[in-house]
C-alpha positions as CSV (number, residue, x, y, z in Angstrom):
1,M,-13.1,47.7,70.6
2,N,-14.9,49.2,67.6
3,H,-18.6,50.1,67.8
4,F,-21.3,50.6,65.1
5,N,-24.3,52.4,66.6
6,I,-27.6,51.0,65.7
7,Q,-29.5,54.0,67.1
8,P,-30.8,56.5,66.1
9,L,-32.5,54.7,63.2
10,N,-33.6,57.9,61.5
11,R,-30.1,58.5,60.1
12,F,-30.7,55.5,57.8
13,V,-33.9,57.0,56.5
14,T,-32.7,60.4,55.3
15,G,-30.8,61.0,52.1
16,E,-30.7,58.8,49.0
17,S,-31.5,55.1,49.2
18,A,-28.6,52.7,48.9
19,S,-28.2,51.1,45.5
20,I,-28.9,47.4,45.1
21,R,-27.4,45.0,42.6
22,R,-29.8,42.2,41.6
23,P,-28.6,38.8,42.8
24,R,-27.3,36.6,40.0
25,E,-26.5,32.9,40.5
26,I,-22.9,32.2,39.6
27,A,-22.7,28.7,41.0
28,S,-24.5,26.1,43.0
29,F,-24.0,22.9,44.9
30,S,-26.0,20.1,46.6
31,Y,-26.0,18.1,49.8
32,D,-27.6,14.6,49.3
33,D,-29.8,12.7,51.7
34,A,-26.7,11.7,53.7
35,H,-25.5,15.4,53.7
36,H,-22.6,14.6,51.3
37,F,-21.4,17.5,49.2
38,H,-21.7,17.5,45.4
39,L,-21.0,20.1,42.8
40,D,-24.3,19.5,41.0
41,D,-28.0,20.1,41.2
42,R,-29.1,16.7,42.4
43,S,-31.0,18.2,45.3
44,L,-32.9,20.7,43.3
45,R,-36.7,20.5,43.9
46,Y,-39.9,21.8,42.4
47,Y,-42.9,23.4,44.0
48,Y,-46.4,21.8,43.9
49,P,-49.1,22.8,46.4
50,P,-49.7,20.6,49.4
51,R,-53.0,19.3,50.6
52,I,-54.9,21.6,52.9
53,G,-55.7,19.8,56.1
54,A,-52.5,17.7,56.2
55,S,-51.0,17.1,59.6
56,L,-47.5,18.7,59.9
57,S,-46.8,16.4,62.9
58,K,-47.1,13.2,60.9
59,G,-43.8,11.3,60.8
60,F,-42.1,13.2,63.6
61,D,-40.9,9.9,65.1
62,T,-39.1,9.0,61.9
63,F,-37.5,12.4,61.2
64,Q,-34.0,12.1,59.7
65,Q,-32.6,15.3,61.1
66,L,-29.4,16.9,60.1
67,D,-26.6,16.8,62.7
68,D,-25.1,20.2,62.5
69,T,-23.1,20.1,65.7
70,A,-19.8,20.0,63.7
71,D,-18.5,23.3,62.5
72,D,-18.4,23.3,58.7
73,H,-17.2,26.9,58.4
74,L,-17.3,28.2,54.8
75,D,-15.9,24.9,53.4
76,A,-18.7,24.1,51.0
77,L,-19.0,27.7,49.7
78,L,-15.2,27.9,49.1
79,K,-15.1,24.5,47.3
80,T,-17.8,25.8,45.0
81,L,-16.0,29.0,44.3
82,I,-12.8,27.1,43.5
83,D,-14.7,25.0,41.0
84,R,-16.4,28.1,39.5
85,E,-13.1,30.0,39.1
86,K,-11.5,27.0,37.4
87,R,-14.4,26.8,34.9
88,A,-14.7,30.5,34.3
89,G,-10.9,31.1,34.2
90,E,-11.1,34.1,36.5
91,R,-11.4,34.9,40.2
92,C,-14.6,35.8,41.9
93,Q,-14.3,39.4,43.1
94,A,-16.2,40.7,46.1
95,D,-15.7,42.7,49.3
96,V,-17.5,40.2,51.5
97,I,-17.9,36.4,51.0
98,T,-20.3,34.7,53.5
99,W,-23.4,32.7,54.0
100,R,-26.8,34.4,53.3
101,G,-27.7,33.8,57.0
102,M,-25.0,36.3,58.2
103,L,-26.3,39.1,56.1
104,T,-29.9,38.2,57.2
105,K,-28.9,38.8,60.8
106,L,-27.1,42.0,60.0
107,M,-29.8,43.5,57.8
108,A,-32.6,42.7,60.3
109,T,-30.7,44.2,63.2
110,P,-32.5,47.6,63.3
111,F,-35.8,45.9,64.1
112,D,-34.5,42.9,66.0
113,Q,-33.6,44.4,69.3
114,F,-33.8,41.3,71.5
115,N,-31.7,38.8,69.7
116,G,-27.9,38.8,69.6
117,F,-25.4,37.2,67.3
118,E,-21.7,36.4,67.0
119,M,-19.7,36.1,63.8
120,N,-16.0,35.5,63.0
121,A,-14.3,37.3,60.1
122,T,-10.9,37.4,58.5
123,R,-9.4,39.1,55.5
124,F,-7.5,37.4,52.7
125,Q,-5.9,38.8,49.6
126,V,-6.1,42.4,48.6
127,V,-8.3,42.9,45.5
128,I,-7.5,45.5,42.8
129,Y,-10.8,46.3,41.2
130,R,-10.8,47.4,37.6
131,T,-14.4,47.0,36.5
132,P,-16.6,50.0,35.8
133,W,-19.3,48.7,38.1
134,C,-16.9,48.6,41.1
135,L,-15.0,51.8,40.3
136,Q,-18.2,53.7,39.5
137,G,-16.6,55.7,36.7
138,M,-13.2,56.2,38.3
139,S,-10.2,55.6,36.1
140,H,-7.7,54.6,38.7
141,Q,-7.3,51.2,40.3
142,K,-8.8,50.8,43.8
143,P,-7.4,48.3,46.3
144,M,-10.0,46.6,48.6
145,L,-9.7,44.0,51.3
146,R,-11.8,40.8,50.8
147,S,-13.5,39.7,54.1
148,F,-14.8,36.2,54.8
149,I,-17.5,36.0,57.5
150,E,-18.9,33.0,59.2
151,E,-21.2,32.4,62.2
152,N,-19.4,31.7,65.6
153,H,-20.4,28.1,65.9
154,V,-20.0,27.9,69.7
155,H,-22.4,30.8,70.2
156,K,-24.8,29.2,67.8
157,L,-25.0,26.0,69.7
158,E,-25.2,27.8,73.1
159,S,-28.1,29.9,71.8
160,R,-29.9,26.9,70.5
161,N,-29.5,25.0,73.8
162,T,-30.8,28.0,75.7
163,Q,-33.8,28.2,73.5
164,H,-34.6,24.4,73.8
165,Q,-34.3,24.6,77.6
166,Q,-37.2,27.1,77.8
167,A,-40.4,25.4,78.7
168,P,-43.2,25.8,76.1
169,H,-46.3,27.8,77.0
170,P,-49.1,25.6,78.4
171,G,-50.8,23.8,75.5
172,A,-48.1,24.7,73.0
173,A,-45.9,22.3,71.1
174,S,-42.3,21.7,71.9
175,Q,-39.5,23.7,70.0
176,D,-38.4,20.4,68.3
177,L,-41.9,19.7,67.0
178,M,-42.5,23.2,65.8
179,S,-39.2,23.1,63.9
180,Y,-40.3,19.8,62.4
181,W,-43.5,21.4,61.1
182,G,-41.4,23.6,58.8
183,Y,-39.5,20.7,57.3
184,K,-42.7,18.7,57.0
185,F,-44.3,21.5,55.1
186,E,-41.4,21.6,52.7
187,T,-41.7,17.8,52.1
188,L,-45.4,18.2,51.4
189,S,-44.7,21.0,48.9
190,L,-41.8,19.6,46.9
191,L,-41.3,17.3,43.9
192,P,-38.1,15.7,42.8
193,A,-38.8,16.7,39.2
194,T,-41.2,18.9,37.3
195,W,-44.9,18.2,37.7
196,A,-45.0,16.7,34.2
197,E,-42.2,14.3,35.1
198,T,-43.6,13.3,38.4
199,S,-46.2,10.5,38.9
200,R,-49.6,11.1,40.4
201,D,-48.8,8.4,42.9
202,Y,-45.8,10.3,44.2
203,I,-47.7,13.6,44.4
204,E,-50.6,12.1,46.3
205,S,-48.3,10.2,48.7
206,R,-46.1,13.0,49.8
207,E,-47.7,13.0,53.3
208,N,-46.1,9.5,53.8
209,V,-42.6,10.5,52.7
210,V,-40.0,10.4,55.5
211,V,-38.8,13.9,56.3
212,N,-35.1,14.3,55.8
213,N,-33.5,17.8,56.0
214,N,-30.0,16.6,55.1
215,A,-30.6,17.2,51.4
216,Q,-30.2,20.8,50.3
217,Y,-29.7,22.7,47.1
218,C,-27.6,25.8,47.7
219,S,-27.3,28.8,45.4
220,V,-24.2,31.0,45.2
221,V,-25.0,34.6,44.1
222,K,-23.2,37.7,43.2
223,T,-24.9,40.8,44.5
224,G,-24.3,44.2,46.0
225,I,-25.6,46.6,48.6
226,G,-24.5,50.2,48.4
227,K,-20.8,50.3,47.6
228,S,-20.1,46.7,48.8
229,R,-19.9,43.8,46.4
230,L,-21.1,40.5,48.0
231,I,-20.9,36.8,47.2
232,L,-23.5,34.9,49.3
233,G,-24.3,31.2,49.5
234,G,-27.6,29.9,50.8
235,E,-30.2,27.2,50.6
236,V,-33.2,27.7,48.3
237,D,-36.3,25.5,48.7
238,A,-37.7,25.1,45.2
239,L,-38.2,26.2,41.6
240,W,-41.6,27.5,40.5
241,D,-41.1,26.2,37.0
242,A,-37.6,25.8,35.5
243,K,-34.3,27.5,35.4
244,P,-34.0,30.0,32.4
245,S,-31.7,29.1,29.6
246,R,-29.8,32.4,29.9
247,A,-27.6,32.6,32.9
248,D,-28.2,36.3,33.5
249,D,-32.0,35.9,33.6
250,P,-33.8,35.9,37.0
251,I,-34.7,32.5,38.4
252,N,-38.2,31.7,39.7
253,W,-37.2,30.4,43.1
254,V,-39.8,29.7,45.8
255,E,-39.2,30.0,49.5
256,L,-41.4,27.9,51.8
257,K,-42.4,29.1,55.3
258,T,-44.9,28.2,58.0
259,A,-46.7,30.4,60.5
260,A,-49.5,30.1,63.0
261,T,-52.8,31.3,61.6
262,P,-53.3,34.9,63.1
263,L,-56.3,35.0,65.4
264,S,-55.8,38.4,67.1
265,D,-54.1,41.8,66.6
266,R,-51.2,40.5,68.6
267,D,-50.9,37.5,66.3
268,I,-51.0,39.8,63.3
269,L,-48.1,41.9,64.7
270,K,-46.1,38.7,65.5
271,Y,-46.6,37.5,61.9
272,E,-45.6,40.9,60.5
273,R,-42.4,40.7,62.5
274,K,-41.7,37.2,61.0
275,L,-42.2,38.7,57.6
276,L,-39.1,40.8,58.1
277,K,-36.9,37.6,58.2
278,F,-38.9,36.1,55.4
279,W,-38.3,39.1,53.2
280,V,-34.6,39.6,54.0
281,Q,-33.8,35.9,53.4
282,S,-35.5,35.9,50.0
283,F,-34.4,39.4,49.0
284,L,-30.7,38.6,49.5
285,L,-30.7,35.6,47.2
286,G,-33.1,37.0,44.6
287,V,-36.0,34.7,45.5
288,P,-39.1,36.3,44.0
289,K,-41.9,34.3,45.7
290,I,-42.6,33.1,49.2
291,I,-45.3,30.5,50.0
292,V,-46.5,30.7,53.6
293,G,-48.3,27.7,55.0
294,F,-50.6,28.8,57.8
295,R,-51.2,26.1,60.5
296,S,-53.3,25.6,63.6
297,K,-51.8,25.5,67.0
298,D,-51.9,21.7,66.7
299,G,-49.9,21.7,63.4
300,I,-52.7,21.2,60.9
301,L,-52.2,23.0,57.6
302,Q,-55.1,25.4,57.2
303,S,-54.3,27.7,54.2
304,L,-51.6,29.0,51.9
305,E,-50.6,32.5,51.0
306,E,-48.4,33.5,48.1
307,L,-46.3,36.6,48.6
308,D,-44.3,38.7,46.1
309,T,-41.0,39.2,47.9
310,N,-40.5,42.8,46.5
311,Q,-44.0,43.8,47.7
312,I,-43.7,42.7,51.3
313,P,-42.1,46.0,52.6
314,R,-44.9,48.0,51.0
315,L,-47.6,45.7,52.4
316,V,-46.2,46.1,55.9
317,K,-46.0,49.9,55.5
318,Q,-49.3,50.5,53.9
319,K,-51.6,47.7,55.2
320,G,-49.8,46.3,58.3
321,K,-48.7,47.7,61.6
322,G,-45.6,49.3,60.1
323,S,-43.4,47.4,62.6
324,W,-40.4,47.6,60.2
325,D,-39.1,49.4,57.2
326,G,-37.3,47.5,54.4
327,N,-35.6,50.6,52.9
328,L,-34.2,51.4,56.3
329,C,-32.8,47.9,56.6
330,I,-31.1,48.2,53.2
331,N,-29.5,51.6,54.1
332,F,-28.4,50.1,57.5
333,A,-26.7,47.2,55.8
334,A,-25.0,49.4,53.3
335,A,-23.6,51.7,56.1
336,F,-22.6,48.8,58.2
337,L,-20.7,47.0,55.4
338,E,-18.8,50.2,54.7
339,W,-17.9,50.5,58.4
340,L,-16.8,46.9,58.4
341,K,-14.5,47.4,55.5
342,D,-12.9,50.3,57.3
343,T,-12.7,48.3,60.6
344,I,-11.3,44.9,59.6
345,T,-8.0,46.2,58.2
346,G,-5.5,43.9,59.9
347,D,-4.5,40.3,59.7
348,G,-5.9,37.7,62.1
349,V,-9.4,36.8,63.1
350,W,-12.1,39.3,64.2
351,R,-15.3,38.9,66.2
352,I,-18.4,40.7,65.1
353,R,-20.9,40.7,68.0
354,K,-24.2,42.1,69.0
355,K,-25.3,41.3,72.5
356,E,-29.0,40.7,73.3
357,K,-30.9,44.0,73.6
358,A,-27.7,46.0,72.7
359,T,-27.8,49.2,70.7
360,V,-24.3,48.7,69.2
361,V,-22.6,46.1,67.0
362,E,-19.0,45.4,68.2
363,A,-16.0,44.3,66.2
364,F,-12.7,43.4,67.8
365,K,-9.6,41.2,67.0
366,Y,-9.3,38.1,69.0
367,E,-6.6,36.2,67.1
368,E,-3.5,38.2,65.9
369,S,-2.7,35.9,63.0
370,G,-4.1,33.1,60.9
371,Y,-7.6,32.5,59.5
372,G,-9.2,30.7,62.5
373,D,-10.4,27.8,60.2
374,I,-12.7,30.3,58.5
375,L,-10.8,29.5,55.3
376,S,-10.0,26.0,54.4
377,Q,-6.4,25.0,53.7
378,E,-7.6,23.9,50.2
379,F,-8.9,27.4,49.4
380,V,-5.8,29.2,50.8
381,E,-3.4,27.0,48.8
382,Y,-5.5,27.4,45.7
383,R,-5.7,31.2,45.9
384,L,-2.0,31.6,46.6
385,R,-1.1,29.8,43.4
386,P,-0.4,32.0,40.4
387,E,-3.6,32.6,38.4
388,S,-2.1,30.9,35.4
389,E,-2.1,27.6,37.3
390,H,-5.8,27.9,38.4
391,D,-7.1,25.8,35.5
392,T,-5.3,22.7,36.8
């Protein structure tokens, strides 16, 4: 059993801050209203403010909810990487390839003592890095192990069931209804095309649109934290305006979130802790703007707040309760990823686990061989072919 100590946190504050490589979109894919996979941007949406006073509960009885009880592993992300490599004529190089949600859990760990997580990891193909960015000025080649990480699906479902079995506080809405409020807010805030291309009738009738969370636009980005190169896939909610013509330019993504309107110091602290997850999620994919819809306890949209993602840690530190430190989270993630690269050195499938209230993250091998379905057969067969055949 290998352990990475979370405490003491002050060791992630001293010294130089870990370097960050700005996330750059290298590919994307969509799920349609039936949650069918497509290598295009058909589910891309645009932000337009919703009506204040709208009921976030409206339409709950017709909610077309995604059934995610099946384990999709990394399949969609790997399909997208295969397509990108065929088009680019070169392999995507990274130390870690995973969903954005896994890095969110890891990066928030220093200030999320109560929640646990379980992930599965496997290594596949040794990478010989030759690029100056990766070698940081070194002239020799450097072999690295590429790790693929997914959420342990069984643990995910068990945690969800445990949460749903908890009785709501007296007078509070159910877990299912509060989850719906978030999707309803997205529906109220999104357009299928730019404002200029969307009819006034559609804009004004968004409160009557059936909420369907099967459709998703997912961005795949190349980024880096410390010495680790990452490829992350994750859903993005909307564009503020339009994608830039130059592929290397930042994209004006918008992340949509809901929160209860703070009415007390306790509420403010609760909201500040939610901001940690808001910030990490957007930071990892390079989303510059977060729109928070504040609601009443009955699910009525009361106000909107526009947040600059990069300024959130400063606001928490200077004007908030100081309940978390963004720079510490970055340094923690950099140190953890380095430890993980040194730990997952053998074949087989590994488990990465943090138990509830634990002060360590554990990593141990639980399958001696194979990839545990983390990698699709399609991806394995494609990658094992000579690179000269990858354009076919």
